[in-house]
ROGUNU-710888 format. One line per field, with one value per residue (C-alpha): x, y, z. Coordinates in steps of 0.5 Angstrom, whole numbers, plus 500, padded with zeros to 3 digits. Layout:
<sites>
px	c(X:...)
py	c(Y:...)
pz	c(Z:...)
</sites>
This chain:
<sites>
px	c(862:863:869:872:870:872:879:882:889:886:882:889:893:887:888:895:896:891:895:902:898:896:903:906:901:901:907:904:908:905:904:900:895:895:895:888:885:888:885:878:878:880:874:869:872:870:863:862:864:860:854:856:856:849:846:850:847:840:840:843:837:832:828:831:837:843:848:846:852:857:860:860:867:869:866:869:876:876:874:879:884:882:882:889:892:890:893:899:900:898:903:908:907:907:914:916:914:919:924:920:920:924:931:937:941:948:944:947:940:941:947:944:938:943:947:940:943:941:948:954:960:966:966:968:964:966:962:960:956:949:946:947:950:945:946:941:940:945:951:950:951:947:948:946:952:951:955:960:964:963:969:967:972:977:973:971:965:961:955:949:944:944:946:944:950:950:957:959:958:966:966:968:965:961:956:960:966:968:969:972:967:969:964:957:952:945:938:933:928:921:915:914:910:903:903:911:913:917:924:923:918:922:929:930:927:928:929:935:939:941:944:951:953:960:962:969:971:977:973:972:977:976:979:983:978:975:968:963:959:952:945:944:951:949:943:947:952:946:943:950:951:944:945:952:949:944:949:954:948:944:945:947:946:942:945:946:939:935:939:937:930:930:933:928:922:924:927:924:927:931:935:937:935:933:934:928:927:926:921:917:913:911:909:905:902:900:904:910:908:911:918:916:917:911:906:906:913:912:906:910:916:911:907:913:916:910:909:916:915:909:913:918:913:916:912:909:915:920:916:915:923:925:919:920:928:927:921:925:932:928:925:932:935:929:931:926:921:914:911:915:915:908:908:913:909:903:906:909:903:899:905:904:896:898:902:897:892:888:884:887:883:886:884:887:893:893:893:898:903:901:902:909:911:909:912:919:918:912:915:913:906:907:911:908:910:906:900:900:901:896:891:892:891:885:882:884:880:874:872:874:870:864:866:866:859:857:862:859:859:866:870:872:879:878:873:878:883:879:876:882:885:879:879:886:886:880:883:890:887:886:893:896:893:895:902:904:898:896:892:893:887:890:892:885:887:895:895:890:896:903:901:901:907:911:909:912:918:918:918:923:927:927:928:934:938:937:940:945:948:949:951:952:951:943:943:945:940:934:936:935:928:928:931:925:920:923:923:917:914:918:915:908:909:911:905:900:904:904:896:892:891:894:895:891:893:889:889:892:886:886:884:877:876:880:875:869:872:873:866:863:867:865:858:858:862:857:851:854:853:847:848:850:844:839:843:844:838:837:838:845:847:844:848:854:852:851:858:861:857:859:866:865:862:868:873:869:868:875:876:871:874:873:874:881:888:893:900:904:912:914:919:925:930:936:932:925:919:913:906:901:894:889:881:881:885:891:897:904:910:916:923:924:930:934:942:940:938:940:935:931:931:928:923:921:920:918:916:912:908:906:903:900:897:894:891:896:896:899:903:901:908:914:918:925:928:935:939:942:942:938:932:932:935:928:925:928:924:918:918:919:913:908:905:908:905:911:918:919:926:930:934:941:944:949:952:948:948:941:939:942:938:932:933:934:928:924:927:925:918:917:916:916:922:921:925:921:923:921:913:911:905:902:894:892:885:879:883:890:895:903:907:915:919:926:930:931:936:942:943:947:954:960:956:957:953:950:945:942:941:938:933:926:922:914:909:903:896:889:884:887:892:899:905:912:916:924:928:935:935:941:942:944:938:934:937:936:928:927:930:925:919:914:909:912:907:905:901:907:914:918:925:930:936:934:934:942:945:946:938:932:935:931:930:927:923:920:918:914:912:909:904:907:914:916:923:924:930:933:934:941:944:952:950:947:941:937:942:940:940:936:931:931:930:924:921:922:918:912:912:910:915:914:920:919:925:920:913:914:910:907:900:897:890:886:879:882:880:882:887:890:896:897:903:904:907)
py	c(312:314:317:311:307:311:314:308:311:317:313:309:315:317:310:310:317:314:308:313:317:311:308:315:316:309:306:300:297:300:294:291:297:298:291:289:296:295:288:291:296:291:286:292:294:287:287:294:292:286:291:296:290:287:295:295:288:290:297:293:288:294:295:300:301:305:300:294:294:294:287:285:282:289:291:285:287:294:292:286:291:296:291:288:295:297:290:291:298:295:290:295:299:293:292:299:299:294:299:303:298:302:305:300:297:301:308:313:314:307:309:315:310:305:310:313:320:326:327:323:327:328:324:324:323:321:322:326:332:330:337:344:348:353:360:361:366:368:367:360:355:348:342:334:329:322:319:313:312:314:314:315:313:311:306:306:303:303:307:310:316:323:328:336:340:347:351:358:361:361:354:352:346:343:338:331:333:328:331:329:333:333:335:332:329:331:327:330:333:331:335:336:342:344:347:346:345:339:340:335:338:344:340:337:332:324:321:324:321:327:334:337:344:346:353:353:351:348:342:340:338:336:329:330:325:329:331:325:326:324:326:330:334:335:339:343:345:347:351:355:356:359:364:366:367:372:375:376:379:383:391:394:397:391:386:381:382:382:375:372:374:372:365:364:366:361:355:356:359:353:354:361:362:369:373:373:381:379:374:377:382:376:372:378:379:372:370:366:361:365:363:356:352:348:347:354:353:346:348:354:349:344:350:353:347:344:351:350:343:345:349:344:339:333:327:325:320:325:330:326:324:331:334:328:329:337:336:332:336:342:338:336:343:346:342:336:338:335:341:341:333:333:338:334:328:331:334:328:324:330:329:322:323:328:323:318:323:321:325:326:326:331:327:321:325:328:321:318:324:323:316:317:322:318:311:315:318:317:323:328:327:331:336:343:344:337:339:346:344:339:343:349:344:341:348:349:343:342:350:354:351:352:359:361:361:366:371:371:379:380:379:371:372:376:371:365:368:370:363:360:365:364:357:356:361:358:351:353:357:352:350:357:358:351:352:359:362:368:369:374:378:382:375:375:381:381:374:377:382:378:371:373:378:372:368:373:373:365:365:370:367:361:364:368:361:358:364:365:358:361:368:372:378:376:374:381:385:380:382:389:388:382:387:392:387:383:390:392:385:386:393:391:386:391:395:389:387:394:395:396:389:385:379:377:373:366:361:355:351:343:337:337:345:344:338:342:347:343:339:346:348:342:342:350:348:343:347:352:347:346:338:337:340:336:329:330:330:335:330:328:335:336:330:333:340:336:333:340:342:337:338:346:344:340:345:351:346:346:353:355:360:357:361:358:360:356:356:353:351:350:345:349:344:347:353:356:360:360:363:365:366:369:368:376:374:377:374:374:371:369:368:365:362:356:353:348:352:359:364:365:358:356:362:360:353:352:359:363:356:355:362:362:355:358:364:369:375:380:380:384:383:380:378:377:373:375:376:369:367:360:365:370:369:367:374:378:375:374:382:383:378:380:386:387:392:392:389:388:386:386:392:388:387:382:384:378:380:378:383:389:387:387:394:396:393:396:403:402:399:404:398:400:397:397:395:392:392:388:388:390:387:385:385:380:381:377:376:373:377:376:379:380:377:378:381:386:392:392:386:380:380:375:369:363:367:374:374:367:369:376:373:375:371:371:368:368:367:365:364:358:356:359:358:360:362:362:363:361:362:358:357:364:367:362:364:371:370:366:371:376:372:372:366:362:356:355:349:349:350:352:349:354:353:347:343:344:342:349:350:348:346:342:349:352:346:346:353:352:345:344:339:340:341:343:342:346:342:339:332:329:336:337:340:333:337:335:333:326:329:335:330:326:332:334:327:327:334:330:334:330:332:334:335:338:333:327:330:335:342:342:346:347:349:352:355:358:352:346:344:339:338:336:334:334:327)
pz	c(139:131:133:137:131:125:128:132:132:136:141:142:143:148:151:151:155:160:161:162:167:171:171:173:179:182:179:175:169:163:159:165:164:157:154:158:155:148:148:151:145:140:142:142:135:133:135:133:126:126:128:122:117:119:118:111:110:112:108:101:102:102:095:091:096:092:096:093:088:094:095:102:101:100:107:111:108:110:117:117:115:121:126:124:123:130:133:129:133:140:139:137:143:148:145:145:153:155:155:160:165:170:171:169:174:172:172:176:179:182:185:189:191:194:198:200:199:196:192:191:194:191:185:178:172:165:159:153:151:148:147:145:151:152:156:161:166:172:167:167:161:161:158:158:159:157:163:161:168:175:180:187:193:188:185:177:175:168:169:164:165:163:168:167:168:170:169:169:162:161:160:153:151:145:143:142:147:152:159:166:171:178:183:187:183:186:185:181:187:188:189:196:196:194:187:186:179:178:176:171:167:166:164:158:154:157:164:167:172:176:176:177:179:177:180:177:170:173:175:168:163:156:153:147:143:137:138:136:130:129:127:133:132:125:127:132:127:122:128:129:122:121:127:125:118:121:126:120:115:120:119:125:131:134:129:135:138:131:129:136:135:128:129:135:130:125:129:136:142:144:137:140:147:149:155:160:159:151:153:158:153:148:155:157:150:150:143:146:142:136:139:139:133:131:126:123:121:118:114:111:109:106:102:099:097:094:090:088:086:082:078:076:075:079:081:087:089:088:092:098:098:098:103:108:109:109:114:119:118:120:126:128:127:131:137:136:142:143:139:133:133:133:127:123:124:122:116:113:114:110:105:104:103:098:094:094:092:099:104:110:117:121:128:126:124:131:134:130:132:139:139:136:141:147:144:144:151:155:160:154:156:162:159:158:151:149:153:150:143:143:146:141:135:138:139:132:129:134:136:130:125:129:131:123:121:127:125:118:118:118:112:111:112:119:121:120:124:129:130:130:135:140:139:141:146:150:150:153:158:164:162:162:169:172:170:170:174:169:163:157:156:150:147:143:140:139:136:130:129:131:128:121:122:125:119:114:118:118:110:109:114:111:104:107:110:103:099:104:103:096:097:103:099:098:105:107:102:105:112:111:110:116:121:120:120:126:130:128:131:137:138:137:142:147:145:147:153:156:155:162:165:159:164:169:175:176:182:179:178:180:176:177:176:169:168:169:164:158:159:159:153:149:151:149:142:141:142:136:131:128:127:134:136:132:134:141:146:151:157:154:155:162:164:161:165:171:171:170:176:180:179:180:187:189:187:191:197:197:196:201:206:213:220:221:221:217:218:212:213:206:204:202:203:208:209:211:209:213:210:215:213:218:218:215:209:211:209:212:209:214:211:204:203:202:202:197:191:188:191:184:182:189:188:181:182:190:193:188:185:192:194:187:188:195:192:194:190:195:201:207:210:209:216:215:222:220:214:212:205:207:210:205:198:195:197:192:187:191:192:184:183:188:191:198:203:208:209:217:220:226:225:223:217:216:209:205:198:198:204:199:194:198:200:193:191:197:195:188:189:195:200:207:210:218:223:229:236:242:244:237:235:228:228:223:224:227:233:230:233:233:238:237:243:240:239:244:245:246:241:243:241:242:241:236:231:233:227:229:237:235:230:230:235:234:238:234:238:236:241:245:240:239:235:237:231:233:227:228:235:239:246:248:245:248:255:254:252:258:263:260:264:258:257:252:253:245:242:236:236:230:232:231:227:223:229:231:237:239:239:243:250:255:259:253:251:259:258:251:253:245:243:236:234:226:224:217:214:208:207:208:209:210:217:220:222:226:231:234:241:239:236:243:247:243:244:251:252:249:243:236:231:224:219:212:209:211:211:205:207:213:215:221:222:227:229:235:240:236:231:226:222:215:211:203:203)
</sites>
């Protein structure tokens, strides 16, 4: 309660964050939630203040009390200032919330909603580039476009909203350019699968209205207007100047790589994006945070300038007037991401506290930073950078001081470094597991080495920028030293990353498991503190442990293994992926691809997160029904990321680039690549068997699509239930299968070819006679799938229809006797 009373900004930040979460989850107006809670907190604060004043009055009336000289008017004045201050902040937040009332009428997102479509086709967007174009993987360029006008069906309309544009790397655009962009505007996709990472979480800050994918640079034209110059453009220009300075003055032969690494360490990875192959060692070693601009860089800037000011004997007003703009300028150059904004706000508050010669409460400072960031953009609450940054700082402030006394046997500097490292790592562990499905074991050790090393580089890198503005020769001399240090840091990171069991894969924990972890961590940290043990009764500790135990019990009950088979049809858009888990624990992935996204994107955003959330750490088999991209383009990434025992195919090669890549990966990783033939069986244990019904020799030729009609058809049987998985089988393949005379009666039919008119004939449905039909299809796809006549035939057969575009991921569960179907939406 003392925490809630004496640190109102921290309490308000927790209330505001809770309101944002409620607003996001249940679409309740933000002020409708925040205003009553803020009012309740103000009333409680007033009552608690009156209670404290009465206690102070009782103390001062006691004979010999040392508090008798404190005027009661002064106590009341402090209380009133606290309440009025909190009231002012609450009113400001309510006013700020008025601009978060929904999507503006003229926003592009509104046009998409009115059209009821996933995209606006063949339109032209006129707008300005409002972000620094950044190179991303797959030879692409990515930037934000602030839309001004939409031309659709020859009608021009004024619009608002930001679009994320992905184009070929050869497109020459810069911040502030005004562009005419031709193409399709796509909606930001929703989450439709368990574990799926929302696209908005990895996209740039701020609410986006849509996306555009540019395949040809000729779709983009730059108007003759000069680029707009504003404060954002100034920050981008400084960032480019710094990177070019490093590149010009770094010694060969790896000047470009050294310059990018140096710029990433000094200004963050957003200032100088690094290739994935360079980022991976930092991630595995648990030191990825050194490539993210945050408190370390801001602290060094403030300390360096304060040391300089002390030598110049400047007064506090002059110091603050110089420090604050420099910190803000650094935050702007570093990209103004949540982690750097948090550090900048806290740094500025500390500067003003030093200027006024007052103590600075770290918890209040942290609460003020959170309130400021969330007031500007409430969506930042759900960004990974915001959560990791604040969790790490909470670990530093709450955990580390309690660990230091227990490390008294070590030298003081080592005890402090170890305590801070362990405190931060323990706080971010559940978040890393939740978002990325792994945790770095060597991070506890690597941080002891890499963080101080990176601190040296931040100091020397900033100093190099300062001297480089005066003399490039001095910058060259400094970078001779910097190059050796930066490559030494990279080699040390590689050393830790290559250590055996450097990282461990973790099943992404649900909310109740994370809550249980933090409750236990809080109690454990408290028990390390002697003052906590003296003030807290064991009954309270037992209550917290009981809460944690209940959360763990819920988690384990959800994860308990039952004697059942589950088959999940993952929503891949216009594509397919089926995950089969038998009661024995064996797991088979059938297909994995999408026509809506590039393979790497759909694998990293949809398929792999689903597999991790389901606890899949290896695949016993990957079955490729046929080599079309919409069924296989995500599989190369899956084969690289997960151990796979075998890849099974129908023996056909359609010449798809993804199939060639799959063959190459199987050869490199020594994964058996086996063609299957009719009558082959897969034994998945505990009575689950898969029978291969097609293709058969010789393969069908001369059909509308030979690859589709020679798809692998599997009949999956468990007890009295069965599933018929047909790939993209069309009418010709169905007729051939009917002639074979197999018993096709099945509980569930996976409808072939996304419900095309050329599949799922009446005769075929009569033979299968399914209770359930699943159509894996993308919403508002250009093929018109599923065709109305196909849907009507399925309805006439008496089957209940489930569609991934409507229901999201679809899970079929059976114990061999009964079954039930679950949908994600």
